[in-house]
mmCIF entry with sequence, helices, sheets and N, C-alpha, C, O atoms, coordinates in Angstrom:
data_MODEL
# 
_entry.id   MODEL 
# 
_entity.id                         1 
_entity.type                       polymer 
_entity.pdbx_number_of_molecules   1 
# 
_entity_poly.entity_id                      1 
_entity_poly.type                           'polypeptide(L)' 
_entity_poly.nstd_linkage                   no 
_entity_poly.nstd_monomer                   no 
_entity_poly.pdbx_seq_one_letter_code       MVFKIDPVWKFQIIEVWLWDVHPQRTEWGPDCRIDLVFKDQS 
_entity_poly.pdbx_seq_one_letter_code_can   MVFKIDPVWKFQIIEVWLWDVHPQRTEWGPDCRIDLVFKDQS 
_entity_poly.pdbx_strand_id                 A 
# 
loop_
_entity_poly_seq.entity_id 
_entity_poly_seq.num 
_entity_poly_seq.mon_id 
_entity_poly_seq.hetero 
1 1  MET n 
1 2  VAL n 
1 3  PHE n 
1 4  LYS n 
1 5  ILE n 
1 6  ASP n 
1 7  PRO n 
1 8  VAL n 
1 9  TRP n 
1 10 LYS n 
1 11 PHE n 
1 12 GLN n 
1 13 ILE n 
1 14 ILE n 
1 15 GLU n 
1 16 VAL n 
1 17 TRP n 
1 18 LEU n 
1 19 TRP n 
1 20 ASP n 
1 21 VAL n 
1 22 HIS n 
1 23 PRO n 
1 24 GLN n 
1 25 ARG n 
1 26 THR n 
1 27 GLU n 
1 28 TRP n 
1 29 GLY n 
1 30 PRO n 
1 31 ASP n 
1 32 CYS n 
1 33 ARG n 
1 34 ILE n 
1 35 ASP n 
1 36 LEU n 
1 37 VAL n 
1 38 PHE n 
1 39 LYS n 
1 40 ASP n 
1 41 GLN n 
1 42 SER n 
# 
_struct_asym.id          A 
_struct_asym.entity_id   1 
# 
loop_
_struct_conf.conf_type_id 
_struct_conf.id 
_struct_conf.pdbx_PDB_helix_id 
_struct_conf.beg_label_comp_id 
_struct_conf.beg_label_asym_id 
_struct_conf.beg_label_seq_id 
_struct_conf.pdbx_beg_PDB_ins_code 
_struct_conf.end_label_comp_id 
_struct_conf.end_label_asym_id 
_struct_conf.end_label_seq_id 
_struct_conf.pdbx_end_PDB_ins_code 
_struct_conf.beg_auth_comp_id 
_struct_conf.beg_auth_asym_id 
_struct_conf.beg_auth_seq_id 
_struct_conf.end_auth_comp_id 
_struct_conf.end_auth_asym_id 
_struct_conf.end_auth_seq_id 
_struct_conf.pdbx_PDB_helix_class 
_struct_conf.details 
_struct_conf.pdbx_PDB_helix_length 
HELX_P HELX_P1 AA1 VAL A 2  ? LYS A 4  ? VAL A 2  LYS A 4  5 ? 3 
HELX_P HELX_P2 AA2 TRP A 9  ? PHE A 11 ? TRP A 9  PHE A 11 5 ? 3 
HELX_P HELX_P3 AA3 TRP A 19 ? VAL A 21 ? TRP A 19 VAL A 21 5 ? 3 
HELX_P HELX_P4 AA4 ARG A 25 ? TRP A 28 ? ARG A 25 TRP A 28 1 ? 4 
# 
_struct_conf_type.id          HELX_P 
_struct_conf_type.criteria    ? 
_struct_conf_type.reference   ? 
# 
_struct_sheet.id               AA1 
_struct_sheet.type             ? 
_struct_sheet.number_strands   2 
_struct_sheet.details          ? 
# 
_struct_sheet_order.sheet_id     AA1 
_struct_sheet_order.range_id_1   1 
_struct_sheet_order.range_id_2   2 
_struct_sheet_order.offset       ? 
_struct_sheet_order.sense        anti-parallel 
# 
loop_
_struct_sheet_range.sheet_id 
_struct_sheet_range.id 
_struct_sheet_range.beg_label_comp_id 
_struct_sheet_range.beg_label_asym_id 
_struct_sheet_range.beg_label_seq_id 
_struct_sheet_range.pdbx_beg_PDB_ins_code 
_struct_sheet_range.end_label_comp_id 
_struct_sheet_range.end_label_asym_id 
_struct_sheet_range.end_label_seq_id 
_struct_sheet_range.pdbx_end_PDB_ins_code 
_struct_sheet_range.beg_auth_comp_id 
_struct_sheet_range.beg_auth_asym_id 
_struct_sheet_range.beg_auth_seq_id 
_struct_sheet_range.end_auth_comp_id 
_struct_sheet_range.end_auth_asym_id 
_struct_sheet_range.end_auth_seq_id 
AA1 1 ILE A 13 ? LEU A 18 ? ILE A 13 LEU A 18 
AA1 2 LEU A 36 ? ASP A 40 ? LEU A 36 ASP A 40 
# 
loop_
_atom_site.group_PDB 
_atom_site.id 
_atom_site.type_symbol 
_atom_site.label_atom_id 
_atom_site.label_alt_id 
_atom_site.label_comp_id 
_atom_site.label_asym_id 
_atom_site.label_entity_id 
_atom_site.label_seq_id 
_atom_site.pdbx_PDB_ins_code 
_atom_site.Cartn_x 
_atom_site.Cartn_y 
_atom_site.Cartn_z 
_atom_site.occupancy 
_atom_site.B_iso_or_equiv 
_atom_site.pdbx_formal_charge 
_atom_site.auth_seq_id 
_atom_site.auth_comp_id 
_atom_site.auth_asym_id 
_atom_site.auth_atom_id 
_atom_site.pdbx_PDB_model_num 
ATOM 1   N N  . MET A 1 1  ? -13.283 24.777 1.491  1.00 0.00 ? 1  MET A N  1 
ATOM 2   C CA . MET A 1 1  ? -14.415 24.429 2.323  1.00 0.00 ? 1  MET A CA 1 
ATOM 3   C C  . MET A 1 1  ? -14.558 25.439 3.453  1.00 0.00 ? 1  MET A C  1 
ATOM 4   O O  . MET A 1 1  ? -13.561 25.896 4.014  1.00 0.00 ? 1  MET A O  1 
ATOM 5   N N  . VAL A 1 2  ? -15.752 25.774 3.775  1.00 0.00 ? 2  VAL A N  1 
ATOM 6   C CA . VAL A 1 2  ? -16.027 26.754 4.822  1.00 0.00 ? 2  VAL A CA 1 
ATOM 7   C C  . VAL A 1 2  ? -15.529 26.268 6.186  1.00 0.00 ? 2  VAL A C  1 
ATOM 8   O O  . VAL A 1 2  ? -15.221 27.083 7.056  1.00 0.00 ? 2  VAL A O  1 
ATOM 9   N N  . PHE A 1 3  ? -15.448 24.953 6.381  1.00 0.00 ? 3  PHE A N  1 
ATOM 10  C CA . PHE A 1 3  ? -14.988 24.432 7.671  1.00 0.00 ? 3  PHE A CA 1 
ATOM 11  C C  . PHE A 1 3  ? -13.560 24.877 7.994  1.00 0.00 ? 3  PHE A C  1 
ATOM 12  O O  . PHE A 1 3  ? -13.211 25.042 9.163  1.00 0.00 ? 3  PHE A O  1 
ATOM 13  N N  . LYS A 1 4  ? -12.747 25.067 6.979  1.00 0.00 ? 4  LYS A N  1 
ATOM 14  C CA . LYS A 1 4  ? -11.349 25.445 7.196  1.00 0.00 ? 4  LYS A CA 1 
ATOM 15  C C  . LYS A 1 4  ? -11.172 26.895 7.628  1.00 0.00 ? 4  LYS A C  1 
ATOM 16  O O  . LYS A 1 4  ? -10.118 27.262 8.145  1.00 0.00 ? 4  LYS A O  1 
ATOM 17  N N  . ILE A 1 5  ? -12.196 27.723 7.420  1.00 0.00 ? 5  ILE A N  1 
ATOM 18  C CA . ILE A 1 5  ? -12.079 29.131 7.812  1.00 0.00 ? 5  ILE A CA 1 
ATOM 19  C C  . ILE A 1 5  ? -13.058 29.535 8.908  1.00 0.00 ? 5  ILE A C  1 
ATOM 20  O O  . ILE A 1 5  ? -12.964 30.632 9.458  1.00 0.00 ? 5  ILE A O  1 
ATOM 21  N N  . ASP A 1 6  ? -13.997 28.648 9.222  1.00 0.00 ? 6  ASP A N  1 
ATOM 22  C CA . ASP A 1 6  ? -14.974 28.936 10.271 1.00 0.00 ? 6  ASP A CA 1 
ATOM 23  C C  . ASP A 1 6  ? -14.260 29.059 11.623 1.00 0.00 ? 6  ASP A C  1 
ATOM 24  O O  . ASP A 1 6  ? -13.412 28.225 11.938 1.00 0.00 ? 6  ASP A O  1 
ATOM 25  N N  . PRO A 1 7  ? -14.583 30.078 12.425 1.00 0.00 ? 7  PRO A N  1 
ATOM 26  C CA . PRO A 1 7  ? -13.893 30.309 13.704 1.00 0.00 ? 7  PRO A CA 1 
ATOM 27  C C  . PRO A 1 7  ? -13.930 29.124 14.668 1.00 0.00 ? 7  PRO A C  1 
ATOM 28  O O  . PRO A 1 7  ? -12.989 28.939 15.439 1.00 0.00 ? 7  PRO A O  1 
ATOM 29  N N  . VAL A 1 8  ? -14.975 28.334 14.644 1.00 0.00 ? 8  VAL A N  1 
ATOM 30  C CA . VAL A 1 8  ? -15.077 27.188 15.549 1.00 0.00 ? 8  VAL A CA 1 
ATOM 31  C C  . VAL A 1 8  ? -14.449 25.938 14.935 1.00 0.00 ? 8  VAL A C  1 
ATOM 32  O O  . VAL A 1 8  ? -13.634 25.277 15.580 1.00 0.00 ? 8  VAL A O  1 
ATOM 33  N N  . TRP A 1 9  ? -14.812 25.615 13.721 1.00 0.00 ? 9  TRP A N  1 
ATOM 34  C CA . TRP A 1 9  ? -14.378 24.372 13.085 1.00 0.00 ? 9  TRP A CA 1 
ATOM 35  C C  . TRP A 1 9  ? -12.910 24.367 12.675 1.00 0.00 ? 9  TRP A C  1 
ATOM 36  O O  . TRP A 1 9  ? -12.294 23.302 12.663 1.00 0.00 ? 9  TRP A O  1 
ATOM 37  N N  . LYS A 1 10 ? -12.336 25.495 12.345 1.00 0.00 ? 10 LYS A N  1 
ATOM 38  C CA . LYS A 1 10 ? -10.974 25.500 11.801 1.00 0.00 ? 10 LYS A CA 1 
ATOM 39  C C  . LYS A 1 10 ? -9.929  24.941 12.773 1.00 0.00 ? 10 LYS A C  1 
ATOM 40  O O  . LYS A 1 10 ? -8.852  24.530 12.340 1.00 0.00 ? 10 LYS A O  1 
ATOM 41  N N  . PHE A 1 11 ? -10.221 24.918 14.054 1.00 0.00 ? 11 PHE A N  1 
ATOM 42  C CA . PHE A 1 11 ? -9.291  24.361 15.027 1.00 0.00 ? 11 PHE A CA 1 
ATOM 43  C C  . PHE A 1 11 ? -9.576  22.891 15.329 1.00 0.00 ? 11 PHE A C  1 
ATOM 44  O O  . PHE A 1 11 ? -8.806  22.245 16.041 1.00 0.00 ? 11 PHE A O  1 
ATOM 45  N N  . GLN A 1 12 ? -10.655 22.368 14.805 1.00 0.00 ? 12 GLN A N  1 
ATOM 46  C CA . GLN A 1 12 ? -11.031 20.982 15.064 1.00 0.00 ? 12 GLN A CA 1 
ATOM 47  C C  . GLN A 1 12 ? -10.781 20.054 13.882 1.00 0.00 ? 12 GLN A C  1 
ATOM 48  O O  . GLN A 1 12 ? -10.610 18.848 14.065 1.00 0.00 ? 12 GLN A O  1 
ATOM 49  N N  . ILE A 1 13 ? -10.757 20.600 12.678 1.00 0.00 ? 13 ILE A N  1 
ATOM 50  C CA . ILE A 1 13 ? -10.662 19.788 11.471 1.00 0.00 ? 13 ILE A CA 1 
ATOM 51  C C  . ILE A 1 13 ? -9.296  19.963 10.819 1.00 0.00 ? 13 ILE A C  1 
ATOM 52  O O  . ILE A 1 13 ? -8.818  21.082 10.630 1.00 0.00 ? 13 ILE A O  1 
ATOM 53  N N  . ILE A 1 14 ? -8.677  18.830 10.477 1.00 0.00 ? 14 ILE A N  1 
ATOM 54  C CA . ILE A 1 14 ? -7.389  18.851 9.789  1.00 0.00 ? 14 ILE A CA 1 
ATOM 55  C C  . ILE A 1 14 ? -7.596  18.896 8.280  1.00 0.00 ? 14 ILE A C  1 
ATOM 56  O O  . ILE A 1 14 ? -6.946  19.674 7.581  1.00 0.00 ? 14 ILE A O  1 
ATOM 57  N N  . GLU A 1 15 ? -8.510  18.054 7.775  1.00 0.00 ? 15 GLU A N  1 
ATOM 58  C CA . GLU A 1 15 ? -8.736  17.964 6.336  1.00 0.00 ? 15 GLU A CA 1 
ATOM 59  C C  . GLU A 1 15 ? -10.196 17.622 6.060  1.00 0.00 ? 15 GLU A C  1 
ATOM 60  O O  . GLU A 1 15 ? -10.850 16.965 6.870  1.00 0.00 ? 15 GLU A O  1 
ATOM 61  N N  . VAL A 1 16 ? -10.702 18.072 4.913  1.00 0.00 ? 16 VAL A N  1 
ATOM 62  C CA . VAL A 1 16 ? -12.076 17.787 4.478  1.00 0.00 ? 16 VAL A CA 1 
ATOM 63  C C  . VAL A 1 16 ? -12.019 17.308 3.033  1.00 0.00 ? 16 VAL A C  1 
ATOM 64  O O  . VAL A 1 16 ? -11.322 17.888 2.201  1.00 0.00 ? 16 VAL A O  1 
ATOM 65  N N  . TRP A 1 17 ? -12.768 16.233 2.745  1.00 0.00 ? 17 TRP A N  1 
ATOM 66  C CA . TRP A 1 17 ? -12.840 15.680 1.393  1.00 0.00 ? 17 TRP A CA 1 
ATOM 67  C C  . TRP A 1 17 ? -14.285 15.516 0.981  1.00 0.00 ? 17 TRP A C  1 
ATOM 68  O O  . TRP A 1 17 ? -15.150 15.273 1.821  1.00 0.00 ? 17 TRP A O  1 
ATOM 69  N N  . LEU A 1 18 ? -14.550 15.646 -0.293 1.00 0.00 ? 18 LEU A N  1 
ATOM 70  C CA . LEU A 1 18 ? -15.801 15.160 -0.850 1.00 0.00 ? 18 LEU A CA 1 
ATOM 71  C C  . LEU A 1 18 ? -15.680 13.641 -0.892 1.00 0.00 ? 18 LEU A C  1 
ATOM 72  O O  . LEU A 1 18 ? -14.585 13.118 -1.096 1.00 0.00 ? 18 LEU A O  1 
ATOM 73  N N  . TRP A 1 19 ? -16.776 12.931 -0.704 1.00 0.00 ? 19 TRP A N  1 
ATOM 74  C CA . TRP A 1 19 ? -16.731 11.464 -0.673 1.00 0.00 ? 19 TRP A CA 1 
ATOM 75  C C  . TRP A 1 19 ? -16.060 10.900 -1.926 1.00 0.00 ? 19 TRP A C  1 
ATOM 76  O O  . TRP A 1 19 ? -15.275 9.957  -1.831 1.00 0.00 ? 19 TRP A O  1 
ATOM 77  N N  . ASP A 1 20 ? -16.354 11.456 -3.080 1.00 0.00 ? 20 ASP A N  1 
ATOM 78  C CA . ASP A 1 20 ? -15.826 10.936 -4.345 1.00 0.00 ? 20 ASP A CA 1 
ATOM 79  C C  . ASP A 1 20 ? -14.309 10.988 -4.450 1.00 0.00 ? 20 ASP A C  1 
ATOM 80  O O  . ASP A 1 20 ? -13.727 10.254 -5.248 1.00 0.00 ? 20 ASP A O  1 
ATOM 81  N N  . VAL A 1 21 ? -13.657 11.833 -3.668 1.00 0.00 ? 21 VAL A N  1 
ATOM 82  C CA . VAL A 1 21 ? -12.201 11.959 -3.761 1.00 0.00 ? 21 VAL A CA 1 
ATOM 83  C C  . VAL A 1 21 ? -11.475 11.529 -2.480 1.00 0.00 ? 21 VAL A C  1 
ATOM 84  O O  . VAL A 1 21 ? -10.255 11.671 -2.385 1.00 0.00 ? 21 VAL A O  1 
ATOM 85  N N  . HIS A 1 22 ? -12.210 11.011 -1.503 1.00 0.00 ? 22 HIS A N  1 
ATOM 86  C CA . HIS A 1 22 ? -11.571 10.575 -0.259 1.00 0.00 ? 22 HIS A CA 1 
ATOM 87  C C  . HIS A 1 22 ? -10.673 9.376  -0.535 1.00 0.00 ? 22 HIS A C  1 
ATOM 88  O O  . HIS A 1 22 ? -11.096 8.439  -1.214 1.00 0.00 ? 22 HIS A O  1 
ATOM 89  N N  . PRO A 1 23 ? -9.432  9.384  -0.019 1.00 0.00 ? 23 PRO A N  1 
ATOM 90  C CA . PRO A 1 23 ? -8.477  8.315  -0.330 1.00 0.00 ? 23 PRO A CA 1 
ATOM 91  C C  . PRO A 1 23 ? -8.890  6.918  0.149  1.00 0.00 ? 23 PRO A C  1 
ATOM 92  O O  . PRO A 1 23 ? -8.416  5.932  -0.414 1.00 0.00 ? 23 PRO A O  1 
ATOM 93  N N  . GLN A 1 24 ? -9.745  6.795  1.153  1.00 0.00 ? 24 GLN A N  1 
ATOM 94  C CA . GLN A 1 24 ? -10.114 5.481  1.671  1.00 0.00 ? 24 GLN A CA 1 
ATOM 95  C C  . GLN A 1 24 ? -11.517 5.030  1.272  1.00 0.00 ? 24 GLN A C  1 
ATOM 96  O O  . GLN A 1 24 ? -12.002 4.023  1.788  1.00 0.00 ? 24 GLN A O  1 
ATOM 97  N N  . ARG A 1 25 ? -12.167 5.736  0.384  1.00 0.00 ? 25 ARG A N  1 
ATOM 98  C CA . ARG A 1 25 ? -13.561 5.415  0.073  1.00 0.00 ? 25 ARG A CA 1 
ATOM 99  C C  . ARG A 1 25 ? -13.720 3.994  -0.448 1.00 0.00 ? 25 ARG A C  1 
ATOM 100 O O  . ARG A 1 25 ? -14.741 3.363  -0.173 1.00 0.00 ? 25 ARG A O  1 
ATOM 101 N N  . THR A 1 26 ? -12.761 3.473  -1.181 1.00 0.00 ? 26 THR A N  1 
ATOM 102 C CA . THR A 1 26 ? -12.892 2.110  -1.707 1.00 0.00 ? 26 THR A CA 1 
ATOM 103 C C  . THR A 1 26 ? -12.778 1.064  -0.603 1.00 0.00 ? 26 THR A C  1 
ATOM 104 O O  . THR A 1 26 ? -13.329 -0.028 -0.737 1.00 0.00 ? 26 THR A O  1 
ATOM 105 N N  . GLU A 1 27 ? -12.084 1.369  0.469  1.00 0.00 ? 27 GLU A N  1 
ATOM 106 C CA . GLU A 1 27 ? -11.957 0.449  1.598  1.00 0.00 ? 27 GLU A CA 1 
ATOM 107 C C  . GLU A 1 27 ? -13.235 0.411  2.430  1.00 0.00 ? 27 GLU A C  1 
ATOM 108 O O  . GLU A 1 27 ? -13.505 -0.593 3.088  1.00 0.00 ? 27 GLU A O  1 
ATOM 109 N N  . TRP A 1 28 ? -14.013 1.466  2.415  1.00 0.00 ? 28 TRP A N  1 
ATOM 110 C CA . TRP A 1 28 ? -15.198 1.576  3.262  1.00 0.00 ? 28 TRP A CA 1 
ATOM 111 C C  . TRP A 1 28 ? -16.464 1.059  2.606  1.00 0.00 ? 28 TRP A C  1 
ATOM 112 O O  . TRP A 1 28 ? -17.501 0.970  3.263  1.00 0.00 ? 28 TRP A O  1 
ATOM 113 N N  . GLY A 1 29 ? -16.407 0.723  1.348  1.00 0.00 ? 29 GLY A N  1 
ATOM 114 C CA . GLY A 1 29 ? -17.583 0.209  0.669  1.00 0.00 ? 29 GLY A CA 1 
ATOM 115 C C  . GLY A 1 29 ? -18.260 1.262  -0.190 1.00 0.00 ? 29 GLY A C  1 
ATOM 116 O O  . GLY A 1 29 ? -17.729 2.354  -0.392 1.00 0.00 ? 29 GLY A O  1 
ATOM 117 N N  . PRO A 1 30 ? -19.445 0.918  -0.693 1.00 0.00 ? 30 PRO A N  1 
ATOM 118 C CA . PRO A 1 30 ? -20.140 1.829  -1.609 1.00 0.00 ? 30 PRO A CA 1 
ATOM 119 C C  . PRO A 1 30 ? -20.634 3.099  -0.917 1.00 0.00 ? 30 PRO A C  1 
ATOM 120 O O  . PRO A 1 30 ? -20.771 3.162  0.304  1.00 0.00 ? 30 PRO A O  1 
ATOM 121 N N  . ASP A 1 31 ? -20.890 4.084  -1.733 1.00 0.00 ? 31 ASP A N  1 
ATOM 122 C CA . ASP A 1 31 ? -21.436 5.352  -1.251 1.00 0.00 ? 31 ASP A CA 1 
ATOM 123 C C  . ASP A 1 31 ? -22.771 5.100  -0.564 1.00 0.00 ? 31 ASP A C  1 
ATOM 124 O O  . ASP A 1 31 ? -23.667 4.483  -1.139 1.00 0.00 ? 31 ASP A O  1 
ATOM 125 N N  . CYS A 1 32 ? -22.897 5.578  0.660  1.00 0.00 ? 32 CYS A N  1 
ATOM 126 C CA . CYS A 1 32 ? -24.168 5.418  1.391  1.00 0.00 ? 32 CYS A CA 1 
ATOM 127 C C  . CYS A 1 32 ? -24.733 6.793  1.717  1.00 0.00 ? 32 CYS A C  1 
ATOM 128 O O  . CYS A 1 32 ? -25.157 7.065  2.840  1.00 0.00 ? 32 CYS A O  1 
ATOM 129 N N  . ARG A 1 33 ? -24.725 7.658  0.693  1.00 0.00 ? 33 ARG A N  1 
ATOM 130 C CA . ARG A 1 33 ? -25.259 9.015  0.781  1.00 0.00 ? 33 ARG A CA 1 
ATOM 131 C C  . ARG A 1 33 ? -24.394 9.931  1.632  1.00 0.00 ? 33 ARG A C  1 
ATOM 132 O O  . ARG A 1 33 ? -24.891 10.880 2.239  1.00 0.00 ? 33 ARG A O  1 
ATOM 133 N N  . ILE A 1 34 ? -23.097 9.643  1.673  1.00 0.00 ? 34 ILE A N  1 
ATOM 134 C CA . ILE A 1 34 ? -22.149 10.495 2.387  1.00 0.00 ? 34 ILE A CA 1 
ATOM 135 C C  . ILE A 1 34 ? -21.658 11.551 1.411  1.00 0.00 ? 34 ILE A C  1 
ATOM 136 O O  . ILE A 1 34 ? -21.292 11.226 0.282  1.00 0.00 ? 34 ILE A O  1 
ATOM 137 N N  . ASP A 1 35 ? -21.644 12.806 1.830  1.00 0.00 ? 35 ASP A N  1 
ATOM 138 C CA . ASP A 1 35 ? -21.170 13.882 0.967  1.00 0.00 ? 35 ASP A CA 1 
ATOM 139 C C  . ASP A 1 35 ? -19.775 14.352 1.358  1.00 0.00 ? 35 ASP A C  1 
ATOM 140 O O  . ASP A 1 35 ? -18.925 14.578 0.497  1.00 0.00 ? 35 ASP A O  1 
ATOM 141 N N  . LEU A 1 36 ? -19.542 14.498 2.669  1.00 0.00 ? 36 LEU A N  1 
ATOM 142 C CA . LEU A 1 36 ? -18.259 15.000 3.146  1.00 0.00 ? 36 LEU A CA 1 
ATOM 143 C C  . LEU A 1 36 ? -17.664 14.059 4.185  1.00 0.00 ? 36 LEU A C  1 
ATOM 144 O O  . LEU A 1 36 ? -18.381 13.426 4.960  1.00 0.00 ? 36 LEU A O  1 
ATOM 145 N N  . VAL A 1 37 ? -16.345 13.981 4.182  1.00 0.00 ? 37 VAL A N  1 
ATOM 146 C CA . VAL A 1 37 ? -15.612 13.225 5.195  1.00 0.00 ? 37 VAL A CA 1 
ATOM 147 C C  . VAL A 1 37 ? -14.545 14.170 5.715  1.00 0.00 ? 37 VAL A C  1 
ATOM 148 O O  . VAL A 1 37 ? -13.910 14.880 4.935  1.00 0.00 ? 37 VAL A O  1 
ATOM 149 N N  . PHE A 1 38 ? -14.340 14.185 7.029  1.00 0.00 ? 38 PHE A N  1 
ATOM 150 C CA . PHE A 1 38 ? -13.282 15.030 7.544  1.00 0.00 ? 38 PHE A CA 1 
ATOM 151 C C  . PHE A 1 38 ? -12.432 14.290 8.572  1.00 0.00 ? 38 PHE A C  1 
ATOM 152 O O  . PHE A 1 38 ? -12.890 13.362 9.238  1.00 0.00 ? 38 PHE A O  1 
ATOM 153 N N  . LYS A 1 39 ? -11.192 14.726 8.677  1.00 0.00 ? 39 LYS A N  1 
ATOM 154 C CA . LYS A 1 39 ? -10.262 14.194 9.670  1.00 0.00 ? 39 LYS A CA 1 
ATOM 155 C C  . LYS A 1 39 ? -10.153 15.260 10.759 1.00 0.00 ? 39 LYS A C  1 
ATOM 156 O O  . LYS A 1 39 ? -9.859  16.422 10.481 1.00 0.00 ? 39 LYS A O  1 
ATOM 157 N N  . ASP A 1 40 ? -10.395 14.847 11.996 1.00 0.00 ? 40 ASP A N  1 
ATOM 158 C CA . ASP A 1 40 ? -10.352 15.820 13.071 1.00 0.00 ? 40 ASP A CA 1 
ATOM 159 C C  . ASP A 1 40 ? -9.034  15.742 13.842 1.00 0.00 ? 40 ASP A C  1 
ATOM 160 O O  . ASP A 1 40 ? -8.177  14.915 13.531 1.00 0.00 ? 40 ASP A O  1 
ATOM 161 N N  . GLN A 1 41 ? -8.878  16.589 14.829 1.00 0.00 ? 41 GLN A N  1 
ATOM 162 C CA . GLN A 1 41 ? -7.643  16.699 15.590 1.00 0.00 ? 41 GLN A CA 1 
ATOM 163 C C  . GLN A 1 41 ? -7.373  15.499 16.500 1.00 0.00 ? 41 GLN A C  1 
ATOM 164 O O  . GLN A 1 41 ? -6.231  15.295 16.911 1.00 0.00 ? 41 GLN A O  1 
ATOM 165 N N  . SER A 1 42 ? -8.391  14.703 16.822 1.00 0.00 ? 42 SER A N  1 
ATOM 166 C CA . SER A 1 42 ? -8.188  13.595 17.759 1.00 0.00 ? 42 SER A CA 1 
ATOM 167 C C  . SER A 1 42 ? -7.486  12.414 17.154 1.00 0.00 ? 42 SER A C  1 
ATOM 168 O O  . SER A 1 42 ? -7.255  11.417 17.837 1.00 0.00 ? 42 SER A O  1 
# 
């Protein structure tokens, strides 16, 4: 993902997932047009 190498984002994001492969997607309910999920440093 470009976020992992972008000069600004690479220090803010720990991990990026496509919605279809995010480990918690089943806990959050059905797809509501989300494409990407990311975990940030906070």
